[in-house]
C-alpha positions in Angstrom: -15.8 8.5 2.1 -13.0 9.7 4.4 -9.8 11.3 3.1 -8.0 8.2 4.3 -10.2 5.9 2.2 -9.8 8.2 -0.8 -6.0 8.0 -0.4 -6.1 4.2 0.1 -8.1 3.7 -3.0 -5.9 6.0 -5.0 -2.8 4.1 -3.8 -4.4 0.8 -4.8 -5.3 2.2 -8.2 -1.8 3.5 -8.8 -0.4 0.1 -7.8 -2.8 -1.6 -10.3 -1.6 0.8 -13.0 1.9 -0.7 -12.6 0.5 -4.3 -12.6 1.0 -4.9 -8.9 -0.4 -8.3 -7.8 -2.7 -9.3 -5.0 -3.7 -5.7 -4.1 -5.4 -5.5 -0.7 -6.7 -2.6 1.4 -7.3 -3.4 5.0 -9.5 -1.0 7.1 -7.6 -0.6 10.3 -9.9 1.9 12.0 -10.8 0.6 15.5 -8.1 -2.1 15.3 -5.0 0.0 15.1 -4.0 3.2 16.9 -1.4 4.2 14.3 -3.2 4.2 11.0 -6.6 3.8 9.4 -5.7 1.8 6.3 -3.1 -0.6 5.1 -2.5 -1.0 1.4 -0.6 -4.2 0.6 0.6 -5.3 -2.8 3.2 -7.4 -4.5 5.6 -7.1 -7.4 7.6 -9.7 -9.2 10.9 -7.8 -9.5 12.9 -5.0 -8.0 12.3 -2.7 -11.0 8.6 -3.3 -10.6 8.7 -2.5 -6.9 10.4 0.8 -7.8 7.8 1.5 -10.5 4.9 0.8 -8.1 6.2 3.0 -5.3 7.0 5.8 -7.8 3.5 5.6 -9.3 1.8 5.6 -5.8 3.8 8.7 -4.7 3.1 10.6 -7.9 -0.6 9.7 -8.0 -1.1 10.7 -4.3 0.7 14.0 -4.9 -1.0 14.9 -8.1 -4.6 13.8 -7.3 -4.8 14.4 -3.5 -1.8 16.7 -2.8 -0.4 14.1 -0.3 3.2 13.2 0.3 4.4 10.4 2.5 5.6 11.6 5.9 8.2 8.8 5.7 9.5 6.1 3.4 11.4 3.0 4.3 13.0 0.2 2.4 14.1 0.2 -1.2 13.7 -2.2 -4.2 16.8 -4.3 -3.2 15.3 -4.9 0.3 12.2 -6.3 -1.4 9.9 -4.4 0.9 9.0 -0.7 0.6 6.8 1.2 3.0 5.2 4.6 2.3 3.7 6.1 5.4 1.0 8.7 4.9 -0.2 8.7 8.5 -3.8 7.6 7.9 -2.6 5.2 5.2 0.4 2.9 5.2 1.4 1.3 1.9 3.4 -1.9 1.9 5.0 -2.9 -1.4 6.5 -6.4 -1.2 8.4 -8.7 -3.5 6.0 -11.7 -3.8 8.3 -14.0 -1.7 8.8 -11.5 1.1 5.0 -10.9 1.3 4.4 -14.6 1.8 7.1 -14.7 4.5 5.8 -11.7 6.5 2.1 -12.4 5.7 0.8 -9.0 7.1 -2.7 -9.8 6.0 -2.7 -12.8 8.2 -1.4 -10.8 11.2 -4.4 -8.4 10.7 -6.9 -11.0 9.6 -9.6 -9.3 11.8 -9.4 -6.2 9.7 -12.2 -5.7 7.1 -11.1 -5.5 3.5 -12.2 -2.7 1.2 -13.8 -3.9 -2.0 -11.8 -2.6 -5.0 -12.8 -2.1 -8.6 -11.4 -4.8 -10.8 
């Protein structure tokens, strides 16, 4: 398992710990030149989006000594992006996720099987 896959799985687990919905990991290797994995998840409220992003940052730092190279968005924008280089995490409010439908834009990307 690559470092990127380890990080993607750790981010997905951290999101699950904060009850994120519809967690999806897309394997972007060979499809994208800018990242190896997308982690996409949803939250039902702005406080939950904040909790999910905080848990992902903390988990990645503590378990893998990784910090995002950049962050964009905030809970009020209903879309937060954490960029780790090889992994990009998208945390959406449920309605924004339906509108942008990233998983449909990258429908040719294989999905990682996640533990339930």
